[in-house]
All heavy atoms as an XYZ file, in Angstrom:
961
protein
N     -18.088     28.217     36.089
C     -17.534     29.009     35.003
C     -18.674     29.631     34.212
O     -19.604     28.942     33.811
C     -16.695     28.131     34.060
O     -15.653     27.536     34.807
C     -16.134     28.956     32.921
N     -18.605     30.917     34.004
C     -19.582     31.609     33.173
C     -19.199     31.407     31.709
O     -18.022     31.428     31.370
C     -19.584     33.108     33.475
C     -19.899     33.436     34.909
C     -21.344     33.197     35.259
O     -22.189     33.233     34.373
O     -21.614     32.953     36.448
N     -20.176     31.215     30.841
C     -19.911     31.038     29.425
C     -20.602     32.155     28.660
O     -21.815     32.314     28.741
C     -20.430     29.671     28.926
C     -19.756     28.530     29.701
C     -20.185     29.530     27.437
C     -20.343     27.179     29.410
N     -19.834     32.955     27.958
C     -20.368     34.004     27.107
C     -19.976     33.675     25.679
O     -18.837     33.283     25.418
C     -19.799     35.373     27.486
C     -20.195     35.823     28.864
C     -19.436     35.518     29.970
C     -21.366     36.558     29.055
C     -19.800     35.923     31.234
C     -21.743     36.970     30.323
C     -20.955     36.652     31.399
O     -21.329     37.053     32.646
N     -20.898     33.804     24.752
C     -20.571     33.496     23.362
C     -20.992     34.635     22.457
O     -21.923     35.378     22.745
C     -21.294     32.208     22.884
O     -22.690     32.404     22.976
C     -20.877     31.010     23.707
N     -20.290     34.774     21.375
C     -20.654     35.679     20.289
C     -20.895     34.788     19.096
O     -20.017     34.023     18.701
C     -19.534     36.683     20.009
C     -19.732     37.584     18.798
C     -20.949     38.476     19.004
C     -18.499     38.427     18.570
N     -22.091     34.828     18.524
C     -22.454     33.877     17.485
C     -23.047     34.564     16.267
O     -23.637     35.634     16.368
C     -23.501     32.890     18.014
O     -23.030     32.222     19.134
N     -22.897     33.920     15.138
C     -23.595     34.302     13.917
C     -24.596     33.203     13.608
O     -24.276     32.024     13.680
C     -22.625     34.460     12.742
C     -21.664     35.626     12.847
C     -20.694     35.584     11.673
C     -22.416     36.941     12.843
N     -25.820     33.579     13.275
C     -26.871     32.607     13.010
C     -27.643     32.999     11.767
O     -27.738     34.167     11.416
C     -27.873     32.561     14.176
C     -27.314     31.959     15.415
N     -27.285     30.622     15.627
C     -26.742     32.526     16.501
C     -26.737     30.379     16.799
N     -26.403     31.522     17.354
N     -28.225     32.004     11.106
C     -29.175     32.277     10.033
C     -30.509     32.602     10.683
O     -30.858     32.047     11.712
C     -29.360     31.059      9.124
C     -28.133     30.805      8.278
O     -27.408     31.780      8.002
O     -27.907     29.648      7.892
N     -31.257     33.498     10.084
C     -32.594     33.809     10.592
C     -33.480     32.580     10.406
O     -33.394     31.885      9.404
C     -33.174     35.001      9.840
N     -34.312     32.312     11.383
C     -35.220     31.172     11.280
C     -36.318     31.459     10.268
O     -36.776     32.586     10.139
C     -35.847     30.889     12.645
C     -34.871     30.454     13.727
C     -35.612     30.322     15.051
C     -34.221     29.139     13.364
N     -36.742     30.434      9.527
C     -37.798     30.665      8.554
C     -39.122     31.005      9.230
O     -39.572     30.304     10.114
C     -37.908     29.347      7.797
C     -37.030     28.384      8.468
C     -36.238     29.092      9.511
N     -39.699     32.109      8.841
C     -41.026     32.511      9.287
C     -41.755     33.009      8.057
O     -41.321     32.776      6.953
C     -40.955     33.598     10.386
C     -40.221     34.834      9.867
C     -40.286     33.069     11.637
C     -40.365     36.031     10.768
N     -42.841     33.724      8.218
C     -43.597     34.270      7.092
C     -42.705     35.123      6.229
O     -42.074     36.029      6.747
C     -44.757     35.096      7.621
C     -45.230     36.162      6.656
C     -46.132     35.840      5.673
C     -44.748     37.465      6.727
C     -46.558     36.805      4.778
C     -45.165     38.420      5.836
C     -46.077     38.088      4.861
O     -46.490     39.028      3.977
N     -42.651     34.927      4.954
C     -42.988     33.679      4.263
C     -41.903     32.635      4.466
O     -42.113     31.607      5.049
C     -43.114     34.095      2.823
C     -42.196     35.268      2.679
C     -42.219     35.967      4.031
N     -40.723     32.841      3.964
C     -39.533     32.034      4.215
C     -38.374     33.000      4.118
O     -37.862     33.253      3.037
C     -39.409     30.893      3.211
C     -38.210     30.017      3.502
O     -37.632     30.099      4.587
N     -37.817     29.190      2.561
N     -37.998     33.581      5.224
C     -36.999     34.632      5.254
C     -35.635     34.068      5.641
O     -35.546     33.206      6.500
C     -37.391     35.716      6.258
C     -38.750     36.360      6.047
C     -39.068     37.303      7.188
C     -38.794     37.098      4.723
N     -34.586     34.555      4.992
C     -33.232     34.145      5.338
C     -32.348     35.374      5.432
O     -32.601     36.391      4.777
C     -32.642     33.166      4.305
O     -32.648     33.784      3.025
C     -33.428     31.876      4.261
N     -31.330     35.284      6.240
C     -30.389     36.376      6.398
C     -29.362     36.014      7.446
O     -29.442     34.979      8.088
N     -28.389     36.870      7.614
C     -27.315     36.636      8.565
C     -27.308     37.779      9.573
O     -27.569     38.930      9.220
C     -25.955     36.545      7.840
C     -24.815     36.398      8.827
C     -25.963     35.380      6.860
N     -27.037     37.444     10.801
C     -26.970     38.455     11.849
C     -25.990     38.028     12.917
O     -25.254     37.061     12.746
N     -25.990     38.730     14.009
C     -25.082     38.410     15.103
C     -25.708     38.748     16.431
O     -26.751     39.398     16.497
N     -25.066     38.293     17.476
C     -25.608     38.587     18.796
C     -24.714     38.130     19.913
O     -23.592     37.678     19.697
N     -25.246     38.245     21.099
C     -24.560     37.837     22.323
C     -25.444     36.873     23.097
O     -26.669     36.990     23.066
C     -24.262     39.047     23.201
C     -23.295     40.074     22.633
C     -23.273     41.315     23.517
C     -21.903     39.478     22.531
N     -24.807     35.948     23.808
C     -25.563     34.979     24.584
C     -24.801     34.662     25.865
O     -23.591     34.473     25.852
C     -25.760     33.709     23.765
C     -26.582     32.665     24.438
C     -26.941     31.522     23.498
O     -26.335     31.390     22.423
O     -27.830     30.757     23.862
N     -25.508     34.625     26.989
C     -24.955     34.200     28.268
C     -25.691     32.926     28.661
O     -26.898     32.921     28.845
C     -25.151     35.285     29.345
C     -24.382     34.999     30.633
C     -25.330     34.571     31.704
C     -24.606     34.379     33.030
N     -25.037     33.163     33.688
N     -24.963     31.825     28.707
C     -25.554     30.543     29.055
C     -25.611     30.385     30.572
O     -24.786     30.954     31.282
C     -24.725     29.410     28.449
C     -24.613     29.431     26.921
C     -23.649     28.343     26.456
C     -25.968     29.248     26.289
N     -26.565     29.583     31.071
C     -26.628     29.385     32.526
C     -25.537     28.435     32.997
O     -25.076     27.575     32.250
C     -28.009     28.760     32.721
C     -28.258     28.022     31.458
C     -27.633     28.874     30.382
N     -25.124     28.591     34.224
C     -24.207     27.650     34.859
C     -25.064     26.619     35.579
O     -25.742     26.939     36.548
C     -23.301     28.361     35.857
O     -22.575     27.405     36.599
N     -25.039     25.395     35.115
C     -25.838     24.348     35.747
C     -25.144     23.766     36.981
O     -25.633     22.827     37.581
C     -26.153     23.249     34.729
C     -26.961     23.720     33.517
C     -27.165     22.576     32.532
C     -28.299     24.300     33.929
N     -24.008     24.348     37.355
C     -23.300     23.925     38.569
C     -23.857     24.612     39.808
O     -23.557     24.226     40.922
C     -21.807     24.238     38.448
C     -21.155     23.677     37.199
C     -21.362     22.172     37.059
O     -21.217     21.432     38.020
N     -21.716     21.732     35.863
N     -24.637     25.678     39.639
C     -25.265     26.387     40.761
C     -26.757     26.073     40.776
O     -27.347     25.776     39.741
C     -25.085     27.897     40.589
C     -23.656     28.331     40.760
C     -23.583     29.825     40.802
N     -23.778     30.362     39.460
C     -23.057     31.330     38.940
N     -22.127     31.907     39.650
N     -23.282     31.754     37.731
N     -27.354     26.188     41.950
C     -28.789     25.906     42.059
C     -29.608     26.883     41.222
O     -30.476     26.475     40.454
C     -29.226     25.956     43.513
N     -29.348     28.198     41.337
C     -30.054     29.212     40.562
C     -29.064     29.974     39.691
O     -27.955     30.286     40.138
C     -30.761     30.225     41.480
C     -32.018     29.698     42.106
C     -32.013     29.232     43.410
C     -33.207     29.668     41.387
C     -33.168     28.746     43.996
C     -34.368     29.182     41.965
C     -34.346     28.718     43.260
N     -29.452     30.282     38.489
C     -28.639     31.129     37.608
C     -29.554     31.756     36.562
O     -30.687     31.331     36.369
C     -27.533     30.325     36.935
C     -26.393     31.199     36.431
O     -26.312     32.381     36.841
O     -25.585     30.710     35.628
N     -29.049     32.760     35.898
C     -29.809     33.434     34.848
C     -29.118     33.210     33.510
O     -27.950     32.840     33.449
C     -29.957     34.927     35.142
C     -28.674     35.698     34.990
C     -27.678     35.817     35.919
C     -28.258     36.437     33.855
N     -26.664     36.589     35.435
C     -26.992     36.983     34.152
C     -28.811     36.689     32.604
C     -26.283     37.748     33.253
C     -28.112     37.467     31.712
C     -26.868     37.990     32.037
N     -29.850     33.423     32.442
C     -29.300     33.333     31.099
C     -30.014     34.345     30.217
O     -31.086     34.847     30.562
C     -29.437     31.917     30.516
C     -30.858     31.410     30.484
C     -31.669     31.622     29.387
C     -31.385     30.724     31.581
C     -32.973     31.159     29.372
C     -32.681     30.260     31.565
C     -33.471     30.474     30.458
O     -34.756     30.032     30.444
N     -29.423     34.631     29.106
C     -30.054     35.569     28.189
C     -29.343     35.611     26.859
O     -28.196     35.175     26.726
N     -30.038     36.104     25.858
C     -29.442     36.272     24.534
C     -30.149     37.398     23.800
O     -31.311     37.711     24.072
C     -29.532     34.982     23.715
O     -30.883     34.667     23.435
N     -29.419     37.988     22.878
C     -29.985     38.987     21.985
C     -29.267     38.843     20.639
O     -28.045     38.728     20.597
C     -29.884     40.416     22.557
C     -30.639     41.391     21.667
C     -28.446     40.827     22.765
C     -30.935     42.722     22.325
N     -30.045     38.757     19.582
C     -29.513     38.634     18.227
C     -30.204     39.653     17.337
O     -31.413     39.884     17.458
C     -29.769     37.232     17.660
C     -28.975     36.167     18.370
C     -29.542     35.427     19.396
C     -27.655     35.915     18.021
C     -28.809     34.468     20.062
C     -26.917     34.960     18.676
C     -27.496     34.231     19.699
O     -26.775     33.292     20.355
N     -29.437     40.231     16.437
C     -29.990     41.194     15.487
C     -29.639     40.752     14.076
O     -28.484     40.415     13.783
C     -29.444     42.598     15.739
C     -30.013     43.608     14.768
C     -31.373     43.902     14.760
C     -29.199     44.251     13.849
C     -31.908     44.807     13.868
C     -29.730     45.171     12.950
C     -31.084     45.437     12.967
O     -31.603     46.329     12.082
N     -30.651     40.730     13.223
C     -30.509     40.392     11.809
C     -30.911     41.642     11.027
O     -32.099     41.949     10.918
C     -31.420     39.224     11.442
C     -31.185     38.010     12.307
C     -31.890     37.839     13.491
C     -30.249     37.060     11.950
C     -31.668     36.735     14.301
C     -30.020     35.944     12.748
C     -30.740     35.789     13.928
O     -30.515     34.702     14.717
N     -29.948     42.395     10.497
C     -30.274     43.684      9.882
C     -31.072     43.596      8.595
O     -31.779     44.533      8.243
C     -28.910     44.323      9.631
C     -27.950     43.199      9.616
C     -28.516     42.132     10.494
N     -30.983     42.462      7.902
C     -31.663     42.387      6.611
C     -31.995     40.942      6.271
O     -31.159     40.219      5.742
C     -30.764     42.988      5.522
O     -31.408     42.952      4.286
N     -33.195     40.514      6.603
C     -33.665     39.188      6.192
C     -34.641     39.379      5.044
O     -35.436     40.321      5.025
C     -34.294     38.394      7.357
C     -33.257     38.041      8.391
C     -35.437     39.125      7.992
N     -34.560     38.502      4.061
C     -35.345     38.665      2.836
C     -36.040     37.363      2.480
O     -35.586     36.285      2.814
C     -34.434     39.060      1.665
C     -33.649     40.340      1.881
C     -34.524     41.530      1.565
N     -33.778     42.771      1.615
C     -33.904     43.680      2.551
N     -34.726     43.490      3.548
N     -33.224     44.798      2.512
N     -37.124     37.488      1.728
C     -37.849     36.334      1.231
C     -38.852     36.743      0.190
O     -39.028     37.923     -0.115
N     -39.519     35.749     -0.386
C     -40.535     35.990     -1.406
C     -41.860     35.449     -0.906
O     -41.964     34.273     -0.554
C     -40.163     35.312     -2.733
O     -38.898     35.806     -3.146
C     -41.201     35.594     -3.799
N     -42.859     36.307     -0.861
C     -44.212     35.923     -0.456
C     -45.011     35.655     -1.721
O     -45.040     36.470     -2.641
C     -44.858     37.045      0.351
C     -46.297     36.781      0.682
C     -46.658     35.788      1.582
C     -47.309     37.515      0.080
C     -47.984     35.542      1.885
C     -48.645     37.276      0.378
C     -48.968     36.282      1.277
O     -50.276     36.033      1.566
N     -45.651     34.497     -1.775
C     -46.482     34.125     -2.922
C     -47.945     34.222     -2.518
O     -48.363     33.619     -1.540
C     -46.152     32.698     -3.390
O     -44.766     32.638     -3.717
C     -46.989     32.320     -4.608
N     -48.711     34.997     -3.293
C     -50.129     35.205     -2.996
C     -50.991     34.622     -4.096
O     -50.679     34.730     -5.274
C     -50.421     36.701     -2.881
O     -51.805     36.926     -2.715
N     -52.081     33.988     -3.669
C     -53.093     33.515     -4.624
C     -54.415     34.226     -4.356
O     -55.487     33.671     -4.564
C     -53.283     31.984     -4.520
O     -53.619     31.656     -3.174
C     -52.014     31.248     -4.924
N     -54.315     35.474     -3.894
C     -55.488     36.303     -3.626
C     -56.347     36.369     -4.885
O     -55.843     36.570     -5.978
C     -55.018     37.705     -3.222
C     -56.154     38.597     -2.787
O     -57.237     38.562     -3.350
N     -55.883     39.401     -1.786
N     -57.663     36.208     -4.762
C     -58.522     36.200     -5.942
C     -58.502     37.521     -6.735
O     -58.882     37.544     -7.897
C     -59.920     35.927     -5.395
C     -59.825     35.895     -3.931
C     -58.395     35.969     -3.538
N     -58.043     38.602     -6.132
C     -58.001     39.872     -6.852
C     -56.633     40.006     -7.514
O     -55.658     40.380     -6.890
C     -58.264     41.065     -5.914
C     -59.620     40.910     -5.246
C     -58.150     42.388     -6.671
C     -59.905     41.939     -4.170
N     -56.542     39.673     -8.772
C     -55.308     39.833     -9.536
C     -54.360     38.651     -9.495
O     -53.410     38.605    -10.260
N     -54.566     37.689     -8.598
C     -53.692     36.521     -8.507
C     -54.558     35.276     -8.471
O     -55.731     35.327     -8.121
C     -52.853     36.569     -7.230
S     -51.892     38.065     -7.023
N     -53.983     34.139     -8.819
C     -54.732     32.877     -8.761
C     -53.749     31.742     -8.523
O     -52.529     31.937     -8.569
C     -55.496     32.641    -10.072
O     -54.581     32.408    -11.128
N     -54.285     30.554     -8.281
C     -53.434     29.393     -8.111
C     -52.633     29.129     -9.378
O     -51.465     28.772     -9.333
C     -54.280     28.156     -7.734
O     -55.048     28.473     -6.580
C     -53.406     26.962     -7.447
N     -53.267     29.321    -10.525
C     -52.586     29.108    -11.809
C     -51.577     30.214    -12.115
O     -50.589     29.990    -12.802
C     -53.611     29.006    -12.932
N     -51.838     31.418    -11.611
C     -50.951     32.557    -11.863
C     -50.753     33.352    -10.569
O     -51.318     34.432    -10.403
C     -51.566     33.434    -12.964
O     -50.735     34.527    -13.220
N     -49.920     32.834     -9.638
C     -49.739     33.516     -8.357
C     -48.908     34.797     -8.508
O     -48.165     34.973     -9.454
C     -48.987     32.486     -7.510
C     -48.288     31.620     -8.490
C     -49.150     31.600     -9.722
N     -49.072     35.684     -7.547
C     -48.284     36.917     -7.499
C     -47.169     36.736     -6.468
O     -47.412     36.236     -5.379
C     -49.157     38.103     -7.083
S     -50.487     38.466     -8.239
N     -45.960     37.133     -6.812
C     -44.818     37.040     -5.908
C     -44.386     38.430     -5.484
O     -44.284     39.335     -6.307
C     -43.646     36.329     -6.590
C     -43.953     34.876     -6.867
O     -44.470     34.180     -6.006
N     -43.635     34.422     -8.060
N     -44.136     38.586     -4.180
C     -43.697     39.863     -3.624
C     -42.413     39.643     -2.841
O     -42.358     38.768     -1.973
C     -44.762     40.448     -2.692
C     -46.096     40.645     -3.347
C     -47.107     39.697     -3.208
C     -46.356     41.773     -4.112
C     -48.333     39.883     -3.814
C     -47.579     41.957     -4.722
C     -48.569     41.012     -4.567
O     -49.776     41.196     -5.170
N     -41.384     40.414     -3.115
C     -40.159     40.382     -2.320
C     -40.391     41.210     -1.066
O     -40.824     42.350     -1.146
C     -38.982     40.943     -3.106
C     -38.607     40.045     -4.267
O     -38.669     38.832     -4.145
N     -38.235     40.634     -5.379
N     -40.129     40.599      0.084
C     -40.315     41.292      1.358
C     -39.022     41.218      2.163
O     -38.181     40.345      1.940
C     -41.481     40.704      2.183
C     -42.802     40.895      1.477
C     -41.255     39.247      2.496
N     -38.862     42.141      3.097
C     -37.684     42.151      3.940
C     -37.972     42.780      5.288
O     -38.844     43.638      5.416
N     -37.245     42.317      6.271
C     -37.372     42.829      7.636
C     -35.982     42.957      8.259
O     -35.046     42.259      7.876
C     -38.170     41.866      8.525
C     -39.628     41.783      8.219
C     -40.130     40.822      7.361
C     -40.528     42.667      8.810
C     -41.481     40.745      7.088
C     -41.875     42.592      8.545
C     -42.352     41.628      7.680
O     -43.688     41.546      7.421
N     -35.862     43.806      9.258
C     -34.777     43.773     10.217
C     -35.369     43.107     11.447
O     -36.481     43.451     11.851
N     -34.689     42.120     12.012
C     -35.264     41.376     13.134
C     -34.373     41.433     14.374
O     -33.157     41.339     14.278
C     -35.459     39.907     12.764
C     -36.546     39.686     11.756
C     -36.780     38.214     11.472
O     -36.090     37.362     12.059
O     -37.660     37.924     10.666
N     -35.025     41.553     15.513
C     -34.370     41.519     16.812
C     -34.985     40.371     17.595
O     -36.205     40.333     17.789
C     -34.588     42.840     17.550
C     -34.005     42.938     18.943
C     -32.476     42.936     18.870
C     -34.515     44.182     19.644
N     -34.164     39.411     18.036
C     -34.642     38.266     18.814
C     -33.996     38.320     20.197
O     -32.809     38.607     20.314
C     -34.280     36.955     18.128
C     -34.964     36.795     16.790
C     -34.615     35.477     16.155
C     -35.315     35.354     14.816
N     -35.115     34.044     14.215
N     -34.774     38.030     21.228
C     -34.260     38.121     22.588
C     -34.846     37.023     23.461
O     -35.921     36.477     23.168
C     -34.548     39.498     23.192
C     -36.008     39.882     23.135
C     -36.879     39.546     24.163
C     -36.516     40.564     22.038
C     -38.213     39.888     24.113
C     -37.856     40.910     21.967
C     -38.696     40.571     23.006
O     -40.027     40.905     22.939
N     -34.131     36.694     24.520
C     -34.540     35.654     25.456
C     -33.855     35.953     26.793
O     -32.655     36.197     26.833
C     -34.087     34.291     24.928
C     -34.488     33.127     25.813
O     -35.212     33.322     26.805
O     -34.078     31.998     25.488
N     -34.607     35.948     27.872
C     -34.042     36.130     29.215
C     -34.779     35.195     30.164
O     -35.987     35.007     30.037
C     -34.111     37.597     29.705
C     -33.405     37.750     31.032
C     -35.518     38.099     29.818
C     -32.327     38.757     31.036
N     -34.031     34.574     31.073
C     -34.685     33.646     31.972
C     -33.804     33.234     33.131
O     -32.667     33.678     33.278
N     -34.364     32.368     33.966
C     -33.668     31.811     35.119
C     -33.806     30.293     35.077
O     -34.733     29.765     34.473
C     -34.233     32.347     36.461
C     -33.998     33.835     36.593
C     -35.709     32.028     36.603
N     -32.835     29.625     35.714
C     -32.962     28.174     35.820
C     -32.680     27.726     37.250
O     -32.022     28.424     38.018
C     -32.060     27.446     34.820
C     -30.596     27.486     35.168
O     -30.253     27.314     36.348
O     -29.784     27.677     34.262
N     -33.214     26.572     37.572
C     -32.971     25.937     38.860
C     -32.459     24.533     38.575
O     -33.138     23.744     37.902
C     -34.257     25.866     39.702
C     -34.050     25.074     40.968
C     -33.384     25.639     42.050
C     -34.492     23.769     41.066
C     -33.164     24.904     43.206
C     -34.286     23.032     42.223
C     -33.622     23.601     43.284
O     -33.396     22.878     44.428
N     -31.260     24.217     39.050
C     -30.675     22.880     38.878
C     -30.825     22.085     40.171
O     -30.474     22.566     41.248
C     -29.186     22.998     38.530
O     -29.017     23.579     37.278
N     -31.342     20.879     40.046
C     -31.502     20.005     41.209
C     -30.151     19.430     41.617
O     -29.306     19.154     40.764
C     -32.476     18.871     40.892
C     -33.877     19.342     40.639
C     -34.330     19.557     39.345
C     -34.733     19.591     41.696
C     -35.614     19.991     39.104
C     -36.031     20.023     41.467
C     -36.468     20.231     40.163
N     -29.970     19.242     42.908
C     -28.717     18.688     43.410
C     -28.716     17.176     43.250
O     -29.711     16.507     43.559
C     -28.547     19.057     44.883
C     -27.176     18.739     45.424
C     -26.981     19.263     46.843
O     -27.629     20.268     47.193
O     -26.198     18.655     47.564
N     -27.633     16.630     42.744
C     -27.393     15.191     42.587
C     -28.272     14.487     41.565
O     -28.269     13.259     41.512
C     -27.512     14.471     43.937
C     -26.503     14.972     44.930
O     -25.360     15.266     44.572
N     -26.914     15.102     46.182
N     -29.050     15.197     40.795
C     -29.767     14.602     39.660
C     -29.613     15.543     38.464
O     -29.532     16.755     38.637
C     -31.267     14.325     39.961
C     -31.996     15.589     40.400
C     -31.430     13.228     40.979
C     -33.488     15.388     40.560
N     -29.552     14.999     37.246
C     -29.238     15.839     36.084
C     -30.440     16.580     35.480
O     -30.520     16.758     34.276
C     -28.655     14.836     35.094
C     -29.370     13.561     35.397
C     -29.584     13.578     36.897
N     -31.361     17.024     36.302
C     -32.524     17.758     35.806
C     -32.433     19.230     36.177
O     -31.873     19.580     37.212
C     -33.820     17.188     36.383
C     -34.220     15.784     35.957
C     -35.479     15.364     36.693
C     -34.423     15.712     34.461
N     -32.997     20.081     35.333
C     -33.109     21.496     35.669
C     -34.432     22.030     35.139
O     -34.999     21.505     34.185
C     -31.920     22.316     35.133
C     -31.805     22.356     33.635
C     -32.371     23.387     32.907
C     -31.109     21.373     32.960
C     -32.248     23.438     31.536
C     -30.974     21.409     31.586
C     -31.551     22.447     30.862
N     -34.942     23.052     35.808
C     -36.147     23.756     35.387
C     -35.738     25.121     34.867
O     -34.776     25.718     35.367
C     -37.112     23.944     36.564
C     -37.632     22.681     37.236
C     -38.439     23.056     38.475
C     -38.474     21.875     36.270
N     -36.455     25.620     33.896
C     -36.173     26.970     33.402
C     -37.476     27.707     33.150
O     -38.510     27.105     32.875
C     -35.315     26.944     32.140
C     -35.952     26.273     30.960
C     -35.053     26.300     29.740
O     -33.850     26.559     29.857
O     -35.583     26.046     28.657
N     -37.405     29.019     33.267
C     -38.546     29.886     32.997
C     -37.997     31.198     32.465
O     -36.938     31.659     32.891
C     -39.369     30.130     34.262
N     -38.714     31.786     31.537
C     -38.220     33.032     30.982
C     -39.217     33.703     30.059
O     -40.394     33.347     30.006
N     -38.692     34.666     29.336
C     -39.471     35.460     28.401
C     -38.673     35.553     27.106
O     -37.486     35.873     27.128
C     -39.690     36.858     28.978
C     -40.713     37.657     28.252
C     -40.506     38.459     27.156
C     -42.104     37.737     28.538
N     -41.678     39.035     26.755
C     -42.683     38.612     27.588
C     -42.917     37.171     29.502
C     -44.032     38.913     27.577
C     -44.259     37.480     29.486
C     -44.804     38.344     28.545
N     -39.308     35.248     25.986
C     -38.608     35.379     24.718
C     -39.480     36.112     23.726
O     -40.699     36.190     23.880
C     -38.160     34.026     24.169
C     -39.191     32.974     23.805
C     -39.715     33.178     22.394
C     -38.568     31.612     23.910
N     -38.840     36.669     22.725
C     -39.597     37.407     21.737
C     -38.797     37.713     20.495
O     -37.595     37.472     20.414
N     -39.519     38.246     19.528
C     -38.934     38.648     18.270
C     -39.666     39.891     17.788
O     -40.885     39.982     17.881
C     -39.068     37.519     17.242
C     -38.487     37.859     15.896
S     -38.335     36.442     14.786
C     -39.989     35.816     14.718
N     -38.912     40.842     17.293
C     -39.474     42.102     16.787
C     -38.961     42.296     15.375
O     -37.763     42.199     15.128
C     -39.020     43.253     17.683
C     -39.412     44.627     17.222
C     -40.752     45.015     17.827
N     -41.006     46.424     17.651
C     -41.706     46.919     16.637
N     -42.186     46.128     15.715
N     -41.921     48.203     16.557
N     -39.863     42.545     14.430
C     -39.495     42.764     13.037
C     -39.803     44.182     12.606
O     -40.867     44.715     12.916
N     -38.848     44.791     11.914
C     -38.990     46.154     11.387
C     -39.082     46.062      9.876
O     -38.142     45.597      9.229
C     -37.792     47.015     11.812
C     -37.574     47.008     13.296
C     -36.715     46.098     13.898
C     -38.261     47.898     14.110
C     -36.532     46.081     15.266
C     -38.085     47.889     15.483
C     -37.222     46.979     16.048
O     -37.048     46.966     17.412
N     -40.234     46.466      9.322
C     -40.463     46.246      7.894
C     -39.483     47.027      7.021
O     -39.075     48.136      7.336
C     -41.909     46.547      7.513
C     -42.282     47.999      7.541
N     -42.551     48.673      8.692
C     -42.406     48.883      6.528
C     -42.838     49.929      8.401
N     -42.751     50.081      7.100
N     -39.109     46.385      5.932
C     -38.268     46.950      4.886
C     -38.865     46.496      3.562
O     -39.759     45.669      3.531
C     -36.823     46.434      4.997
C     -36.152     46.746      6.302
C     -34.815     46.014      6.450
O     -34.461     45.156      5.665
N     -34.078     46.361      7.489
N     -38.386     46.997      2.480
C     -38.854     46.603      1.141
C     -40.384     46.641      1.096
O     -40.990     47.589      1.534
C     -38.290     45.247      0.739
C     -36.807     45.238      0.487
S     -36.142     43.629      0.059
C     -37.050     43.172     -1.379
N     -40.995     45.569      0.600
C     -42.451     45.524      0.421
C     -43.181     44.885      1.588
O     -44.350     44.541      1.469
C     -42.790     44.743     -0.852
O     -42.232     45.368     -1.972
N     -42.510     44.679      2.709
C     -43.163     44.064      3.864
C     -44.305     44.965      4.336
O     -44.175     46.180      4.376
C     -42.164     43.849      4.975
N     -45.452     44.379      4.676
C     -46.624     45.187      4.985
C     -46.555     45.993      6.279
O     -47.098     47.081      6.344
C     -47.757     44.166      5.051
C     -47.089     42.871      5.342
C     -45.724     42.950      4.731
N     -45.902     45.473      7.326
C     -45.920     46.172      8.617
C     -44.870     45.579      9.545
O     -44.355     44.490      9.304
C     -47.292     46.048      9.265
N     -44.577     46.301     10.620
C     -43.739     45.758     11.675
C     -44.498     44.641     12.381
O     -45.721     44.548     12.286
C     -43.407     46.836     12.710
C     -42.498     47.928     12.166
O     -41.995     47.785     11.035
O     -42.291     48.921     12.877
N     -43.786     43.791     13.099
C     -44.458     42.766     13.900
C     -43.712     42.572     15.212
O     -42.543     42.930     15.334
C     -44.565     41.436     13.145
C     -43.260     40.756     12.892
C     -42.719     39.895     13.840
C     -42.562     40.957     11.718
C     -41.507     39.264     13.618
C     -41.355     40.335     11.476
C     -40.827     39.480     12.431
N     -44.413     42.024     16.185
C     -43.824     41.730     17.473
C     -44.489     40.487     18.044
O     -45.716     40.398     18.068
C     -44.022     42.909     18.430
O     -43.435     42.630     19.675
N     -43.675     39.522     18.439
C     -44.165     38.299     19.069
C     -43.353     38.105     20.344
O     -42.129     38.158     20.304
C     -43.948     37.096     18.157
C     -44.595     37.222     16.805
C     -44.168     36.118     15.843
O     -43.213     35.366     16.166
O     -44.762     36.016     14.783
N     -44.006     37.881     21.477
C     -43.270     37.636     22.709
C     -44.171     36.971     23.730
O     -45.394     37.024     23.613
C     -42.672     38.929     23.269
C     -43.725     39.926     23.650
O     -44.362     39.778     24.679
N     -43.931     40.946     22.831
N     -43.552     36.324     24.701
C     -44.334     35.689     25.745
C     -43.488     34.863     26.680
O     -42.298     34.635     26.447
N     -44.101     34.390     27.755
C     -43.391     33.594     28.757
C     -43.283     32.130     28.345
O     -44.030     31.656     27.489
C     -44.283     33.736     29.993
C     -45.650     33.882     29.426
C     -45.473     34.665     28.154
N     -42.347     31.429     28.966
C     -42.234     29.979     28.769
C     -41.664     29.333     30.026
O     -41.042     29.999     30.848
C     -41.348     29.633     27.556
C     -39.915     30.029     27.710
C     -38.984     29.171     28.268
C     -39.473     31.288     27.295
C     -37.658     29.547     28.420
C     -38.167     31.671     27.441
C     -37.257     30.780     28.002
O     -35.950     31.160     28.154
N     -41.894     28.044     30.169
C     -41.307     27.216     31.225
C     -40.890     25.914     30.590
O     -41.432     25.506     29.563
C     -42.283     26.955     32.410
C     -42.618     28.225     33.134
C     -43.526     26.264     31.937
N     -39.912     25.259     31.192
C     -39.459     23.986     30.638
C     -38.657     23.199     31.642
O     -38.288     23.680     32.713
N     -38.410     21.949     31.283
C     -37.572     21.054     32.087
C     -36.512     20.494     31.151
O     -36.790     20.264     29.965
C     -38.406     19.955     32.762
C     -37.545     19.158     33.730
C     -39.080     19.054     31.751
C     -38.323     18.262     34.670
N     -35.313     20.329     31.674
C     -34.231     19.826     30.833
C     -33.360     18.830     31.562
O     -33.427     18.671     32.785
N     -32.522     18.155     30.784
C     -31.556     17.195     31.313
C     -30.183     17.670     30.883
O     -29.973     18.004     29.714
C     -31.809     15.781     30.746
C     -33.189     15.298     31.124
C     -30.737     14.823     31.212
C     -33.575     13.984     30.471
N     -29.241     17.750     31.810
C     -27.871     18.056     31.398
C     -27.037     16.788     31.528
O     -27.199     15.999     32.442
C     -27.290     19.259     32.145
C     -27.223     19.142     33.632
N     -26.130     18.628     34.279
C     -28.095     19.489     34.597
C     -26.343     18.664     35.577
N     -27.530     19.178     35.799
N     -26.189     16.584     30.529
C     -25.394     15.365     30.432
C     -24.007     15.571     30.975
O     -23.416     16.558     30.876
C     -25.313     14.895     28.973
C     -26.658     14.582     28.401
C     -27.305     15.488     27.576
C     -27.297     13.397     28.704
C     -28.547     15.213     27.048
C     -28.543     13.111     28.177
C     -29.168     14.005     27.347
């Protein structure tokens, strides 16, 4: 059985501590087959947070400067898995990333992405 979900998630805390609501789509792997693919994409149109700076020019530990920052974020993940026969282990490999589009006082766009591998147990 293929499982497709539509989910709402809070944005994960990153620089500085951003929160927001977004939505996306996710296709989970079927661990009943030896090989399968999975993927997800989530978009958070407006995540916000406050960055606190103690930069020696105009700010200090005793008197920090606070900046409201915001981003639009796109998170994605695509991969394949291999399930072993008669044992509850599976291997996975894929590519995941996050792209931020600056809003408000955010200094610049950002992009983080890369490959991963892992082993899992299904119950």
